[in-house]
DSSP file (Angstrom, degrees, kcal/mol; ACC not computed):
  #  RESIDUE AA STRUCTURE BP1 BP2  ACC     N-H-->O    O-->H-N    N-H-->O    O-->H-N    TCO  KAPPA ALPHA  PHI   PSI    X-CA   Y-CA   Z-CA
    1    1 A M              0   0    0      0, 0.0     2,-0.4     0, 0.0     0, 0.0   0.000 360.0 360.0 360.0 124.4  214.7   92.3  -14.8
    2    2 A N        -     0   0    0      2,-0.0     2,-0.5     1,-0.0     0, 0.0  -0.730 360.0-140.0 -90.3 134.1  214.8   96.0  -15.5
    3    3 A T        -     0   0    0     -2,-0.4     2,-0.7    61,-0.0    61,-0.0  -0.804   9.6-143.1 -91.1 127.6  214.3   97.3  -19.0
    4    4 A I        -     0   0    0     -2,-0.5     2,-0.3     0, 0.0    -2,-0.0  -0.842  22.2-156.3 -95.2 117.9  216.5  100.1  -20.0
    5    5 A L        -     0   0    0     -2,-0.7     2,-0.2    59,-0.1    59,-0.2  -0.631   4.9-149.8 -96.4 148.3  214.4  102.4  -22.2
    6    6 A S  E     -A   63   0A   0     57,-3.2    57,-2.5    -2,-0.3     2,-0.4  -0.699  15.1-128.1-107.2 166.3  215.7  104.9  -24.8
    7    7 A I  E     -A   62   0A   0     -2,-0.2     2,-0.4    55,-0.2    97,-0.2  -0.966  18.3-174.8-123.0 134.2  214.0  108.2  -25.8
    8    8 A A  E     -A   61   0A   0     53,-2.2    53,-3.5    -2,-0.4     2,-0.5  -0.958  10.1-159.7-117.7 141.9  213.1  109.5  -29.3
    9    9 A T  E     +AB  60 102A   0     93,-0.6    93,-2.5    -2,-0.4     2,-0.4  -0.965  17.1 170.6-129.4 115.5  211.7  113.0  -29.7
   10   10 A F  E     -AB  59 101A   0     49,-1.9    49,-2.5    -2,-0.5     2,-0.5  -0.950  23.4-159.1-129.1 144.0  209.8  113.9  -32.8
   11   11 A G  E     + B   0 100A   0     89,-3.2    89,-2.6    -2,-0.4    47,-0.2  -0.986  26.5 151.3-113.2 130.1  207.7  116.8  -34.1
   12   12 A A  E     - B   0  99A   0      1,-0.6     2,-0.3    -2,-0.5    87,-0.2  -0.159  66.6 -71.0-154.0  48.2  205.3  116.0  -36.9
   13   13 A G  S    S+     0   0    0     85,-0.7    -1,-0.6    44,-0.3     2,-0.1  -0.716 107.8  18.2  95.6-149.3  202.3  118.3  -36.6
   14   14 A C    >>  -     0   0    0     -2,-0.3     4,-1.5    75,-0.2     3,-0.8  -0.367  69.3-138.8 -59.6 126.4  199.8  118.0  -33.9
   15   15 A F  H 3> S+     0   0    0      1,-0.2     4,-2.7     2,-0.2     5,-0.2   0.761  99.9  66.0 -62.7 -25.0  201.1  116.0  -31.0
   16   16 A W  H 3> S+     0   0    0      2,-0.2     4,-1.9     1,-0.2   132,-0.3   0.912 103.7  46.4 -60.9 -40.5  197.8  114.2  -30.6
   17   17 A C  H <> S+     0   0    0     -3,-0.8     4,-1.3     2,-0.2    -2,-0.2   0.937 114.4  46.5 -66.8 -47.6  198.3  112.6  -34.1
   18   18 A V  H  X S+     0   0    0     -4,-1.5     4,-2.3     1,-0.2     3,-0.3   0.906 111.5  50.6 -64.4 -42.0  201.9  111.6  -33.4
   19   19 A E  H  X S+     0   0    0     -4,-2.7     4,-2.2     1,-0.2    -1,-0.2   0.906 106.4  56.2 -61.8 -42.0  201.1  110.2  -30.0
   20   20 A A  H  < S+     0   0    0     -4,-1.9    -1,-0.2    -5,-0.2    -2,-0.2   0.809 112.1  43.0 -62.9 -29.9  198.2  108.1  -31.5
   21   21 A V  H >< S+     0   0    0     -4,-1.3     3,-1.3    -3,-0.3     4,-0.2   0.956 117.0  41.6 -77.8 -55.7  200.6  106.5  -34.0
   22   22 A F  H >< S+     0   0    0     -4,-2.3     3,-1.3     1,-0.3    -2,-0.2   0.768 103.0  65.3 -71.4 -27.4  203.6  105.7  -31.8
   23   23 A E  T 3< S+     0   0    0     -4,-2.2    -1,-0.3     1,-0.3    -2,-0.1   0.684  98.8  58.2 -69.0 -13.5  201.8  104.5  -28.7
   24   24 A Q  T <  S+     0   0    0     -3,-1.3     2,-0.3    -4,-0.2    -1,-0.3   0.531  83.6 103.7 -91.8  -6.9  200.5  101.5  -30.8
   25   25 A L  S X  S-     0   0    0     -3,-1.3     3,-2.0    -4,-0.2     2,-0.1  -0.560  79.0-109.0 -85.3 138.1  204.0  100.2  -31.8
   26   26 A D  T 3  S+     0   0    0     -2,-0.3     3,-0.1     1,-0.3    -1,-0.1  -0.377 105.4  27.5 -61.5 135.6  205.5   97.1  -30.2
   27   27 A G  T 3  S+     0   0    0      1,-0.3    37,-3.0    -2,-0.1     2,-0.6   0.243  88.8 118.3  92.6 -11.5  208.4   98.1  -27.9
   28   28 A V  E <   +C   63   0A   0     -3,-2.0    -1,-0.3    35,-0.2    35,-0.3  -0.791  37.3 179.9 -87.3 122.7  207.0  101.6  -27.2
   29   29 A H  E     -     0   0A   0     33,-2.7     2,-0.3    -2,-0.6    34,-0.2   0.801  63.6  -2.2 -93.1 -33.1  206.4  101.8  -23.5
   30   30 A A  E     -C   62   0A   0     32,-1.6    32,-2.8    -8,-0.1     2,-0.4  -0.986  51.1-160.7-157.8 151.7  205.1  105.4  -23.2
   31   31 A V  E     -C   61   0A   0     -2,-0.3     2,-0.4    30,-0.2   115,-0.3  -0.993  15.1-171.6-135.2 126.5  204.5  108.4  -25.4
   32   32 A E  E     -C   60   0A   0     28,-2.5    28,-2.8    -2,-0.4     2,-0.3  -0.975  17.6-134.4-125.4 133.4  204.2  111.9  -23.9
   33   33 A S  E     +C   59   0A   0     -2,-0.4   107,-2.9    26,-0.2     2,-0.3  -0.599  45.3 128.5 -81.3 140.3  203.1  115.1  -25.6
   34   34 A G  E     -CD  58 139A   0     24,-2.9    24,-2.9   105,-0.3     2,-0.3  -0.876  49.2 -86.7-166.3-162.3  205.2  118.2  -24.9
   35   35 A Y  E     +CD  57 138A   0    103,-2.7   103,-2.2    -2,-0.3     2,-0.3  -0.959  36.3 162.1-131.1 143.2  207.1  121.1  -26.3
   36   36 A M  E     +C   56   0A   0     20,-1.5    20,-3.0    -2,-0.3   101,-0.1  -0.986  47.7  45.5-156.4 154.7  210.8  121.5  -27.3
   37   37 A G  S    S+     0   0    0     99,-0.4     2,-0.2    -2,-0.3   100,-0.1   0.585  80.7 105.0  93.3  13.4  212.9  123.8  -29.3
   38   38 A G        -     0   0    0     98,-0.2    -1,-0.3     2,-0.2    16,-0.3  -0.531  68.3-122.3-119.3-174.5  211.9  127.3  -28.1
   39   39 A A  S    S+     0   0    0     14,-2.6     2,-0.4    -2,-0.2    15,-0.1   0.544  76.7  95.4-107.4 -10.1  213.1  130.1  -26.0
   40   40 A V  S    S-     0   0    0     13,-0.6     2,-0.3     1,-0.0    -2,-0.2  -0.723  71.8-127.7 -90.0 130.2  210.3  130.5  -23.4
   41   41 A K  S    S-     0   0    0     -2,-0.4    -2,-0.1     1,-0.2    -1,-0.0  -0.573  85.9  -2.6 -77.7 137.4  210.7  128.7  -20.0
   42   42 A D  S    S-     0   0    0     -2,-0.3    -1,-0.2     1,-0.1    96,-0.0   0.916  88.2-162.7  51.2  55.7  207.7  126.6  -19.0
   43   43 A P        -     0   0    0      0, 0.0     2,-0.2     0, 0.0    -1,-0.1  -0.303   6.4-138.9 -70.8 153.6  205.6  127.4  -22.0
   44   44 A T     >  -     0   0    0      1,-0.1     4,-2.6    96,-0.1     5,-0.2  -0.638  26.8-107.8-104.0 165.9  201.8  126.8  -22.0
   45   45 A Y  H  > S+     0   0    0     -2,-0.2     4,-2.7     1,-0.2     5,-0.2   0.902 121.3  55.4 -58.9 -40.9  199.8  125.5  -24.9
   46   46 A R  H  > S+     0   0    0      1,-0.2     4,-0.8     2,-0.2    -1,-0.2   0.916 109.6  46.7 -60.3 -43.0  198.3  129.0  -25.4
   47   47 A E  H >>>S+     0   0    0      2,-0.2     3,-0.9     1,-0.2     5,-0.8   0.924 110.9  51.6 -63.3 -44.2  201.8  130.4  -25.7
   48   48 A I  H ><5S+     0   0    0     -4,-2.6     3,-1.9     1,-0.3     5,-0.3   0.927 106.2  55.2 -57.5 -46.9  202.8  127.7  -28.1
   49   49 A C  H 3<5S+     0   0    0     -4,-2.7    -1,-0.3     1,-0.3    -2,-0.2   0.676  94.7  67.8 -62.2 -21.0  199.8  128.4  -30.3
   50   50 A S  H <<5S-     0   0    0     -3,-0.9    -1,-0.3    -4,-0.8    -2,-0.2   0.723  99.6-135.9 -68.5 -22.4  200.8  132.0  -30.6
   51   51 A G  T <<5S+     0   0    0     -3,-1.9    -3,-0.1    -4,-0.5    -2,-0.1   0.591  78.7 103.3  77.4  10.6  203.8  130.9  -32.6
   52   52 A T      < +     0   0    0     -5,-0.8    -4,-0.1     1,-0.1    -3,-0.1   0.499  62.9  66.2-107.0  -3.7  206.0  133.3  -30.7
   53   53 A T  S    S-     0   0    0     -6,-0.4   -14,-2.6    -5,-0.3   -13,-0.6   0.708  92.4-130.4 -91.8 -18.4  207.9  130.9  -28.4
   54   54 A G        +     0   0    0      1,-0.3     2,-0.1   -16,-0.3    -6,-0.1   0.368  61.9 133.7  85.0  -4.7  209.8  128.9  -31.0
   55   55 A H        -     0   0    0    -20,-0.1     2,-0.4    -7,-0.0    -1,-0.3  -0.393  46.2-143.5 -76.7 154.9  208.7  125.6  -29.5
   56   56 A A  E     - C   0  36A   0    -20,-3.0   -20,-1.5    -3,-0.1     2,-0.5  -0.890  24.7-111.8-108.9 148.0  207.4  122.7  -31.6
   57   57 A E  E     + C   0  35A   0     39,-3.3   -45,-0.4    -2,-0.4   -44,-0.3  -0.721  55.6 170.8 -72.0 124.2  204.6  120.4  -30.4
   58   58 A I  E     - C   0  34A   0    -24,-2.9   -24,-2.9    -2,-0.5     2,-0.4  -0.852  32.8-134.9-133.2 166.2  206.6  117.1  -29.9
   59   59 A T  E     -AC  10  33A   0    -49,-2.5   -49,-1.9    -2,-0.3     2,-0.6  -0.985  11.1-147.8-119.9 139.2  206.2  113.6  -28.6
   60   60 A Q  E     -AC   9  32A   0    -28,-2.8   -28,-2.5    -2,-0.4     2,-0.6  -0.935  17.7-158.4-103.8 125.7  208.8  112.0  -26.4
   61   61 A I  E     -AC   8  31A   0    -53,-3.5   -53,-2.2    -2,-0.6     2,-0.7  -0.917   5.5-159.2-112.2 118.8  208.7  108.2  -27.1
   62   62 A H  E     +AC   7  30A   0    -32,-2.8   -33,-2.7    -2,-0.6   -32,-1.6  -0.886  28.9 168.1 -97.6 115.6  210.1  105.9  -24.4
   63   63 A Y  E     -AC   6  28A   0    -57,-2.5   -57,-3.2    -2,-0.7   -35,-0.2  -0.897  42.9-117.4-135.6 157.4  211.0  102.7  -26.1
   64   64 A D    >>  -     0   0    0    -37,-3.0     4,-2.7    -2,-0.3     3,-1.9  -0.842  20.3-159.4 -93.2 109.9  212.8   99.4  -25.6
   65   65 A P  T 34 S+     0   0    0      0, 0.0    -1,-0.1     0, 0.0   -60,-0.1   0.671  90.1  65.9 -68.0 -11.7  215.6   99.3  -28.2
   66   66 A K  T 34 S+     0   0    0      1,-0.1     3,-0.1   -39,-0.1   -39,-0.0   0.714 115.1  29.2 -74.7 -20.2  215.8   95.5  -27.8
   67   67 A I  T <4 S+     0   0    0     -3,-1.9     2,-0.4     1,-0.4    -1,-0.1   0.786 132.9  20.3-108.2 -39.4  212.2   95.3  -29.3
   68   68 A V  S  < S-     0   0    0     -4,-2.7    -1,-0.4   -41,-0.2     2,-0.2  -0.998  75.4-138.8-134.9 133.0  212.0   98.4  -31.7
   69   69 A S     >  -     0   0    0     -2,-0.4     4,-2.0    -3,-0.1     3,-0.2  -0.479  22.2-117.7 -88.4 158.9  215.0  100.2  -33.1
   70   70 A Y  H  > S+     0   0    0      1,-0.2     4,-2.4     2,-0.2     5,-0.2   0.879 116.9  57.7 -57.2 -38.3  215.4  104.0  -33.5
   71   71 A E  H  > S+     0   0    0      1,-0.2     4,-2.1     2,-0.2    -1,-0.2   0.871 104.3  50.7 -64.1 -37.0  215.6  103.4  -37.2
   72   72 A T  H  > S+     0   0    0      2,-0.2     4,-2.1     1,-0.2    -1,-0.2   0.905 108.8  51.5 -66.4 -40.2  212.2  101.7  -37.2
   73   73 A L  H  X S+     0   0    0     -4,-2.0     4,-2.1     1,-0.2    -2,-0.2   0.915 108.9  51.6 -61.4 -40.2  210.7  104.7  -35.2
   74   74 A L  H  X S+     0   0    0     -4,-2.4     4,-2.2     1,-0.2    -1,-0.2   0.894 106.4  54.0 -63.7 -38.0  212.2  107.0  -37.9
   75   75 A D  H  X S+     0   0    0     -4,-2.1     4,-1.7     1,-0.2    -1,-0.2   0.917 109.4  48.1 -58.8 -42.3  210.6  104.9  -40.6
   76   76 A W  H  X S+     0   0    0     -4,-2.1     4,-1.7     1,-0.2    -1,-0.2   0.872 107.3  56.9 -66.3 -36.0  207.2  105.3  -38.9
   77   77 A L  H  X S+     0   0    0     -4,-2.1     4,-0.6     1,-0.2     3,-0.3   0.949 106.9  47.5 -60.9 -47.0  207.8  109.1  -38.6
   78   78 A W  H  < S+     0   0    0     -4,-2.2     3,-0.4     1,-0.2    -1,-0.2   0.867 115.8  45.5 -64.1 -34.9  208.3  109.5  -42.3
   79   79 A R  H  < S+     0   0    0     -4,-1.7    -1,-0.2    -5,-0.2    -2,-0.2   0.754 106.8  59.7 -76.3 -23.6  205.1  107.4  -43.0
   80   80 A S  H  < S+     0   0    0     -4,-1.7     2,-0.3    -3,-0.3    -1,-0.2   0.507 113.1  12.9 -92.2  -4.4  203.0  109.2  -40.4
   81   81 A H  S  < S-     0   0    0     -4,-0.6   -68,-0.1    -3,-0.4     8,-0.1  -0.961  81.8 -92.3-156.6 172.6  203.2  112.8  -41.7
   82   82 A D    >   -     0   0    0     -2,-0.3     3,-1.3     1,-0.1     6,-0.2  -0.816  32.5-175.0 -95.2 100.3  204.2  114.9  -44.7
   83   83 A P  T 3  S+     0   0    0      0, 0.0    45,-3.0     0, 0.0    46,-0.5   0.411  75.4  69.7 -77.1   4.9  207.8  115.9  -44.1
   84   84 A T  T 3  S+     0   0    0     43,-0.3     2,-0.6    44,-0.1    -2,-0.0   0.486  78.3  87.4 -98.8  -4.5  207.8  118.1  -47.2
   85   85 A T  S X  S-     0   0    0     -3,-1.3     3,-0.9     3,-0.2     2,-0.5  -0.846  76.1-133.4-100.7 124.0  205.4  120.8  -45.9
   86   86 A L  T 3  S-     0   0    0     -2,-0.6     8,-0.1     1,-0.3    12,-0.1  -0.603  79.8 -15.7 -81.3 123.4  207.1  123.6  -43.9
   87   87 A N  T 3  S+     0   0    0     -2,-0.5     7,-3.0     8,-0.1     2,-0.3   0.848 119.2  92.1  57.8  36.5  205.4  124.5  -40.6
   88   88 A R  E <   +F   93   0B   0     -3,-0.9     2,-0.3     9,-0.3     5,-0.2  -0.962  43.3 179.1-162.0 139.9  202.2  122.7  -41.6
   89   89 A Q  E >  S-F   92   0B   0      3,-2.4     3,-2.2    -2,-0.3   -75,-0.2  -0.881  74.1 -54.3-138.5 109.6  200.4  119.4  -41.4
   90   90 A G  T 3  S-     0   0    0     -2,-0.3    -1,-0.1     1,-0.3   -77,-0.0  -0.403 123.2 -14.2  60.3-129.8  197.0  119.5  -43.0
   91   91 A A  T 3  S+     0   0    0     -2,-0.1     2,-0.8    -3,-0.1    -1,-0.3   0.533 114.1 100.6 -81.7  -5.6  195.0  122.4  -41.5
   92   92 A D  E <   +F   89   0B   0     -3,-2.2    -3,-2.4     5,-0.1     2,-0.4  -0.739  56.0 179.6 -85.9 113.1  197.4  122.8  -38.6
   93   93 A I  E     +F   88   0B   0     -2,-0.8    -5,-0.2    -5,-0.2     2,-0.2  -0.940  25.6  68.4-122.8 133.2  199.6  125.7  -39.6
   94   94 A G  S >  S-     0   0    0     -7,-3.0     3,-2.2    -2,-0.4   -43,-0.1  -0.584  85.4 -79.6 141.5 162.0  202.4  127.4  -37.7
   95   95 A T  G >  S+     0   0    0      1,-0.3     3,-1.6    -2,-0.2    -8,-0.1   0.769 120.1  68.9 -61.1 -24.2  206.0  126.8  -36.6
   96   96 A Q  G 3  S+     0   0    0      1,-0.3   -39,-3.3   -48,-0.2    -1,-0.3   0.683  98.2  52.7 -68.1 -16.6  204.7  124.8  -33.6
   97   97 A Y  G <  S+     0   0    0     -3,-2.2    -9,-0.3   -41,-0.2    -1,-0.3   0.216  83.0 135.9-102.4  15.9  203.7  122.1  -36.2
   98   98 A R    <   -     0   0    0     -3,-1.6   -85,-0.7   -11,-0.2     2,-0.6  -0.196  62.6-107.8 -67.1 156.8  207.0  121.8  -37.9
   99   99 A S  E     +B   12   0A   0    -14,-0.3    31,-2.3   -87,-0.2     2,-0.3  -0.741  54.6 160.4 -82.8 122.3  208.6  118.5  -38.8
  100  100 A A  E     -Be  11 130A   0    -89,-2.6   -89,-3.2    -2,-0.6     2,-0.5  -0.999  37.5-157.5-149.7 145.1  211.5  117.9  -36.5
  101  101 A I  E     -Be  10 131A   0     29,-2.6    31,-2.6    -2,-0.3     2,-0.7  -0.990  14.4-163.1-119.4 116.9  213.7  115.2  -35.1
  102  102 A F  E     -Be   9 132A   0    -93,-2.5   -93,-0.6    -2,-0.5    31,-0.2  -0.885  16.1-152.9-100.2 108.2  215.3  116.2  -31.8
  103  103 A Y  E     - e   0 133A   0     29,-2.0    31,-3.2    -2,-0.7     3,-0.1  -0.522  15.3-160.7 -89.7 151.0  218.3  113.8  -31.3
  104  104 A H  S    S+     0   0    0    -97,-0.2     2,-0.3    -2,-0.2    -1,-0.1   0.518  72.5   7.3-106.0  -7.2  219.6  112.9  -27.9
  105  105 A N  S  > S-     0   0    0      1,-0.1     4,-2.0     0, 0.0    -1,-0.2  -0.962  83.0 -92.2-161.5 173.9  223.1  111.6  -28.9
  106  106 A E  H  > S+     0   0    0     -2,-0.3     4,-2.5     1,-0.2     5,-0.2   0.853 120.8  57.3 -65.2 -36.7  225.4  111.4  -31.9
  107  107 A A  H  > S+     0   0    0      1,-0.2     4,-2.5     2,-0.2    -1,-0.2   0.927 108.5  47.1 -62.9 -43.6  224.2  107.9  -32.9
  108  108 A Q  H  > S+     0   0    0      2,-0.2     4,-2.7     1,-0.2    -2,-0.2   0.901 110.5  53.1 -63.7 -40.0  220.6  109.3  -33.2
  109  109 A R  H  X S+     0   0    0     -4,-2.0     4,-2.3     2,-0.2    -2,-0.2   0.938 111.8  43.9 -58.5 -48.2  221.8  112.3  -35.2
  110  110 A K  H  X S+     0   0    0     -4,-2.5     4,-2.3     1,-0.2    -2,-0.2   0.896 114.6  49.8 -67.9 -39.9  223.6  110.1  -37.7
  111  111 A A  H  X S+     0   0    0     -4,-2.5     4,-2.5    -5,-0.2    -1,-0.2   0.894 111.4  49.5 -64.0 -39.1  220.7  107.7  -37.9
  112  112 A A  H  X S+     0   0    0     -4,-2.7     4,-2.6     2,-0.2    -2,-0.2   0.917 111.6  48.0 -67.9 -41.7  218.3  110.6  -38.4
  113  113 A E  H  X S+     0   0    0     -4,-2.3     4,-2.1     2,-0.2    -2,-0.2   0.927 114.5  46.3 -63.7 -44.4  220.4  112.1  -41.2
  114  114 A A  H  X S+     0   0    0     -4,-2.3     4,-2.1     1,-0.2    -2,-0.2   0.893 113.4  48.6 -62.4 -43.0  220.7  108.7  -42.9
  115  115 A S  H  X S+     0   0    0     -4,-2.5     4,-3.0     2,-0.2    -1,-0.2   0.891 109.4  52.6 -67.3 -39.8  217.0  108.0  -42.6
  116  116 A K  H  X S+     0   0    0     -4,-2.6     4,-1.6     2,-0.2    -2,-0.2   0.926 110.2  48.5 -61.2 -43.5  216.1  111.4  -44.0
  117  117 A A  H  < S+     0   0    0     -4,-2.1     4,-0.5     1,-0.2    -2,-0.2   0.910 114.0  45.8 -64.3 -41.4  218.3  110.8  -47.0
  118  118 A A  H >< S+     0   0    0     -4,-2.1     3,-1.1     1,-0.2     4,-0.2   0.915 111.4  52.1 -69.3 -41.8  216.8  107.4  -47.6
  119  119 A A  H >< S+     0   0    0     -4,-3.0     3,-2.4     1,-0.2     4,-0.3   0.789  92.2  75.0 -65.4 -26.0  213.2  108.7  -47.1
  120  120 A Q  G >< S+     0   0    0     -4,-1.6     3,-1.7     1,-0.3    -1,-0.2   0.806  83.3  68.2 -58.8 -27.3  213.8  111.5  -49.7
  121  121 A R  G <  S+     0   0    0     -3,-1.1    -1,-0.3    -4,-0.5    -2,-0.2   0.715  95.4  55.7 -63.3 -19.3  213.5  108.9  -52.4
  122  122 A D  G <  S+     0   0    0     -3,-2.4     2,-0.4    -4,-0.2    -1,-0.3   0.446 104.6  61.5 -93.1  -0.9  209.8  108.4  -51.5
  123  123 A F    <   -     0   0    0     -3,-1.7     4,-0.1    -4,-0.3    -1,-0.0  -0.970  59.5-157.7-128.9 143.7  209.0  112.1  -52.0
  124  124 A T  S    S+     0   0    0     -2,-0.4    -1,-0.1     2,-0.1     3,-0.1   0.824  83.5  63.8 -84.2 -34.4  209.2  114.4  -55.0
  125  125 A A  S    S-     0   0    0      1,-0.1     2,-0.1     0, 0.0   -40,-0.1  -0.579 102.8 -91.9 -84.1 153.7  209.4  117.6  -52.9
  126  126 A P        -     0   0    0      0, 0.0     2,-0.4     0, 0.0    -1,-0.1  -0.390  38.2-115.1 -66.1 140.2  212.4  118.2  -50.6
  127  127 A I        -     0   0    0      1,-0.1   -43,-0.3    -4,-0.1    -7,-0.1  -0.621  26.8-170.4 -70.9 127.4  212.0  117.0  -47.0
  128  128 A V        +     0   0    0    -45,-3.0   -44,-0.1    -2,-0.4    -1,-0.1   0.295  34.0 138.4-104.8   8.9  212.1  120.0  -44.7
  129  129 A T        -     0   0    0    -46,-0.5     2,-0.3     1,-0.1   -29,-0.3  -0.320  48.9-134.9 -56.1 127.1  212.4  118.1  -41.4
  130  130 A E  E     -e  100   0A   0    -31,-2.3   -29,-2.6    -2,-0.0     2,-0.5  -0.633   9.0-154.1 -83.6 146.0  214.9  119.8  -39.1
  131  131 A I  E     +e  101   0A   0     -2,-0.3     2,-0.3   -31,-0.2   -29,-0.2  -0.963  30.6 161.1-122.1 110.5  217.3  117.6  -37.3
  132  132 A T  E     -e  102   0A   0    -31,-2.6   -29,-2.0    -2,-0.5     2,-0.1  -0.941  45.0 -95.8-135.9 146.6  218.4  119.4  -34.1
  133  133 A A  E     -e  103   0A   0     -2,-0.3   -29,-0.2   -31,-0.2   -31,-0.0  -0.414  52.8-101.5 -60.2 137.5  219.9  118.5  -30.8
  134  134 A A        -     0   0    0    -31,-3.2     2,-0.2    -2,-0.1    -1,-0.1  -0.294  45.9-177.4 -58.8 142.3  217.4  117.9  -28.1
  135  135 A S        -     0   0    0      1,-0.2    -1,-0.1    -3,-0.1     2,-0.1  -0.426  45.3 -27.6-124.0-158.4  216.9  120.8  -25.7
  136  136 A I        -     0   0    0     -2,-0.2     2,-0.5   -98,-0.2   -99,-0.4  -0.347  62.0-145.5 -60.2 130.0  214.8  121.3  -22.6
  137  137 A Y        -     0   0    0   -101,-0.1  -101,-0.2    -3,-0.1    -1,-0.1  -0.859  13.2-169.4-100.5 131.5  211.6  119.3  -22.7
  138  138 A Y  E     -D   35   0A   0   -103,-2.2  -103,-2.7    -2,-0.5     2,-0.0  -0.979  21.5-130.3-120.0 118.3  208.4  120.6  -21.3
  139  139 A P  E     -D   34   0A   0      0, 0.0  -105,-0.3     0, 0.0     3,-0.1  -0.345  27.0-117.0 -62.9 143.3  205.5  118.2  -20.9
  140  140 A A        -     0   0    0   -107,-2.9     5,-0.1     1,-0.2  -107,-0.1  -0.321  46.3 -72.7 -72.2 165.0  202.2  119.4  -22.3
  141  141 A E    >>  -     0   0    0      1,-0.1     3,-2.4     3,-0.1     4,-0.5  -0.185  49.3-106.3 -58.7 153.3  199.3  120.0  -20.0
  142  142 A E  G >4 S+     0   0    0      1,-0.3     3,-1.6     2,-0.2    -1,-0.1   0.817 116.1  63.5 -55.3 -37.7  197.6  116.8  -18.7
  143  143 A Y  G 34 S+     0   0    0      1,-0.3    -1,-0.3     3,-0.0    -2,-0.1   0.634  99.5  56.3 -67.7 -11.8  194.5  117.2  -20.9
  144  144 A H  G X4 S+     0   0    0     -3,-2.4     3,-1.1  -111,-0.1    -1,-0.3   0.648  85.1 101.5 -87.5 -15.6  196.8  116.7  -24.0
  145  145 A Q  T << S-     0   0    0     -3,-1.6     5,-0.1    -4,-0.5  -113,-0.1  -0.497  99.6  -6.6 -77.3 134.1  198.2  113.4  -22.8
  146  146 A D  T 3> S+     0   0    0   -115,-0.3     4,-2.3    -2,-0.2    -1,-0.3   0.837  84.9 162.6  55.4  35.5  196.7  110.3  -24.4
  147  147 A Y  H <>  +     0   0    0     -3,-1.1     4,-1.8     1,-0.2    -2,-0.1   0.903  67.1  43.5 -56.6 -50.7  194.2  112.6  -26.2
  148  148 A Y  H  4 S+     0   0    0   -132,-0.3     3,-0.2     1,-0.2    -1,-0.2   0.948 114.7  49.3 -62.0 -48.7  193.1  110.1  -28.9
  149  149 A R  H  4 S+     0   0    0      1,-0.2    -1,-0.2     2,-0.2    -2,-0.2   0.862 118.8  38.7 -60.8 -36.1  192.8  107.2  -26.6
  150  150 A L  H  < S+     0   0    0     -4,-2.3    -1,-0.2     1,-0.2    -2,-0.2   0.657 128.5  31.8 -88.5 -18.1  190.7  109.2  -24.1
  151  151 A N    ><  +     0   0    0     -4,-1.8     3,-1.8    -5,-0.3     6,-0.3  -0.299  65.1 149.8-134.3  49.5  188.7  111.1  -26.7
  152  152 A P  T 3  S+     0   0    0      0, 0.0    10,-0.1     0, 0.0    -1,-0.1   0.733  76.0  50.6 -63.1 -20.3  188.2  108.9  -29.7
  153  153 A N  T 3  S+     0   0    0     -3,-0.1    -5,-0.1     4,-0.1     5,-0.1   0.485  79.6 118.4 -94.7  -2.5  184.9  110.4  -30.6
  154  154 A A  S <> S-     0   0    0     -3,-1.8     4,-2.2    -6,-0.1     3,-0.3  -0.344  77.6-114.6 -59.8 144.8  186.0  114.1  -30.5
  155  155 A P  H  > S+     0   0    0      0, 0.0     4,-2.7     0, 0.0     5,-0.3   0.888 114.8  50.8 -50.6 -47.9  185.6  115.7  -33.9
  156  156 A Y  H  >>S+     0   0    0      1,-0.2     4,-2.7     2,-0.2     5,-1.4   0.915 111.3  49.7 -59.3 -41.3  189.4  116.2  -34.4
  157  157 A C  I  4>S+     0   0    0     -3,-0.3     5,-3.2    -6,-0.3    -1,-0.2   0.915 115.0  43.3 -63.6 -42.7  190.0  112.6  -33.6
  158  158 A Q  I  <5S+     0   0    0     -4,-2.2    -2,-0.2     3,-0.2    -1,-0.2   0.867 122.3  37.0 -69.7 -38.7  187.3  111.4  -36.0
  159  159 A I  I  <5S+     0   0    0     -4,-2.7    -2,-0.2    -5,-0.2    -3,-0.2   0.822 134.4  13.5 -87.1 -35.8  188.2  113.8  -38.9
  160  160 A V  I  X5S+     0   0    0     -4,-2.7     4,-1.2    -5,-0.3    -3,-0.2   0.842 126.8  39.0-110.3 -53.9  192.0  113.8  -38.6
  161  161 A I  I  ><S+     0   0    0     -5,-1.4     4,-2.6     2,-0.2     5,-0.2   0.929 110.1  54.1 -74.8 -46.4  193.5  111.1  -36.4
  162  162 A R  H  ><S+     0   0    0     -5,-3.2     4,-2.5     1,-0.2     5,-0.2   0.926 110.3  47.2 -57.9 -47.8  191.2  108.1  -37.3
  163  163 A P  H  > S+     0   0    0      0, 0.0     4,-2.5     0, 0.0    -1,-0.2   0.887 111.0  52.7 -61.4 -35.9  191.8  108.3  -41.0
  164  164 A K  H  X S+     0   0    0     -4,-1.2     4,-1.8     2,-0.2    -2,-0.2   0.943 110.9  46.7 -63.1 -47.1  195.6  108.7  -40.5
  165  165 A L  H  <>S+     0   0    0     -4,-2.6     5,-3.3     1,-0.2    -1,-0.2   0.898 111.9  50.4 -63.9 -40.0  195.6  105.5  -38.3
  166  166 A E  H ><5S+     0   0    0     -4,-2.5     3,-1.2     3,-0.2    -1,-0.2   0.897 108.3  53.0 -65.0 -39.8  193.5  103.6  -40.9
  167  167 A K  H 3<5S+     0   0    0     -4,-2.5    -1,-0.2     1,-0.3    -2,-0.2   0.862 111.9  45.8 -62.7 -35.1  195.9  104.7  -43.7
  168  168 A L  T 3<5S-     0   0    0     -4,-1.8    -1,-0.3    -5,-0.2    -2,-0.2   0.367 116.4-115.7 -87.4   4.1  198.8  103.3  -41.6
  169  169 A A  T < 5S+     0   0    0     -3,-1.2     2,-0.2     1,-0.2    -3,-0.2   0.874  74.4 128.9  60.0  41.2  196.8  100.1  -40.8
  170  170 A L      <       0   0    0     -5,-3.3    -1,-0.2    -6,-0.1    -2,-0.1  -0.707 360.0 360.0-114.7 170.7  196.7  101.0  -37.1
  171  171 A E              0   0    0     -2,-0.2    -5,-0.1  -151,-0.1    -6,-0.1   0.469 360.0 360.0 -97.2 360.0  193.7  101.0  -34.8
């Protein structure tokens, strides 16, 4: 039996953090770090970090909609970062760290808009998450993939990712 997977694409700060959260959810088959939303073809991490390409660090989440819904993934997105800070998550600052939902179809767009409106009740400041049609996806360099899983003792993982996962009751 072949499972037909759907794709969700989110930006919520450093893609290492986002990947570490979503890869632990039931129904998620794969999470890949990459770039979307900019004007430069085949951008590199170095170019993205310059803040001049327009791309966001994003994760593409391949999930089984029979096990986990897009709406549930959106709920995790709101809980996993601060969607009220513009172009920033913690010490990571720049447009590449913006909060974004890149939708792949009209149903995802509608779900994202409704979820954003519902999530606003949990925040006093306005949610600044952009909701934009998905554009060309560029996978990040190999050393960015599965970063937390492969480097759990790296300083960034210990200082930033591990506390986030503990707060969300994930491993």
